[in-house]
C-alpha positions as CSV (number, residue, x, y, z in Angstrom):
1,M,-0.2,0.2,0.1
2,V,1.0,3.2,-0.5
3,D,2.1,6.3,2.0
4,K,0.3,9.2,1.2
5,S,3.9,10.9,2.8
6,E,5.4,10.0,-1.1
7,I,3.7,11.9,-2.7
8,L,4.7,15.1,-2.9
9,D,3.0,17.9,-4.4
10,H,4.1,18.8,-8.0
11,A,4.7,14.8,-8.9
12,Q,4.5,13.5,-12.1
13,V,1.3,11.6,-12.2
14,V,1.5,8.8,-14.8
15,D,-1.0,6.1,-16.2
16,V,-0.9,2.1,-15.9
17,N,1.5,2.5,-19.3
18,G,3.3,5.7,-18.0
19,E,1.6,8.1,-20.3
20,H,1.9,11.5,-18.5
21,V,-1.5,12.3,-17.1
22,G,-0.8,15.8,-14.8
23,I,1.3,17.2,-12.2
24,V,0.0,17.0,-8.8
25,D,-1.3,20.0,-7.3
26,H,-1.5,19.0,-3.7
27,F,-4.1,16.7,-1.7
28,E,-7.9,17.3,-1.3
29,G,-8.5,16.2,2.3
30,D,-7.7,12.6,2.7
31,D,-8.7,10.9,0.3
32,K,-8.3,12.8,-3.6
33,I,-5.1,14.1,-5.2
34,K,-6.0,17.6,-6.9
35,L,-4.2,17.9,-10.4
36,A,-2.4,21.4,-11.5
37,K,-4.4,23.4,-13.8
38,S,-0.7,24.8,-15.1
39,D,-0.5,21.3,-17.0
40,P,-1.3,21.3,-20.5
41,E,-3.1,18.1,-20.1
42,A,-5.4,19.8,-17.6
43,G,-6.7,22.2,-20.3
44,G,-6.7,25.3,-17.8
45,K,-8.7,23.2,-15.3
46,H,-8.3,21.7,-11.5
47,H,-8.7,17.6,-12.0
48,I,-9.5,15.6,-9.1
49,I,-8.7,11.8,-8.9
50,P,-8.8,9.3,-5.9
51,F,-5.7,8.8,-3.9
52,S,-7.2,4.8,-4.1
53,W,-6.1,4.8,-8.2
54,V,-2.6,5.7,-6.8
55,K,-0.6,2.3,-7.3
56,E,2.6,3.0,-6.4
57,V,4.8,6.0,-6.1
58,D,8.4,5.7,-7.8
59,D,11.3,8.2,-7.6
60,N,8.4,11.2,-7.2
61,K,6.5,9.5,-9.8
62,V,3.2,8.7,-9.1
63,I,1.7,5.7,-11.0
64,L,-2.0,4.8,-11.5
65,S,-3.8,1.6,-11.7
66,K,-5.7,3.1,-14.7
67,A,-4.9,3.8,-17.9
68,K,-5.5,7.5,-19.3
69,A,-8.4,7.4,-21.3
70,D,-10.5,5.4,-17.6
71,V,-8.9,8.8,-16.1
72,E,-10.4,11.4,-17.9
73,S,-13.7,9.6,-18.3
74,E,-13.6,9.3,-14.4
75,W,-12.0,12.5,-12.8
76,Q,-13.5,15.5,-11.7
77,S,-13.5,19.0,-12.3
78,A,-12.5,21.2,-9.8
């Protein structure tokens, strides 16, 4: 299980295949990660993903358990 303290602000977020999804802005509450709106993938909006999607953290890179298309269809705009 991933320790939340391993996820740092401004860490890169990639999908299960290593494709760039976004950049961590910060934690939103205890179980949500807000992605930075300044990232080109964000389209100028913050997006929220659940912490439960995090598969692992490797060298300040957050690796999700989902493919990019699934992430983008299920994330919440903020």
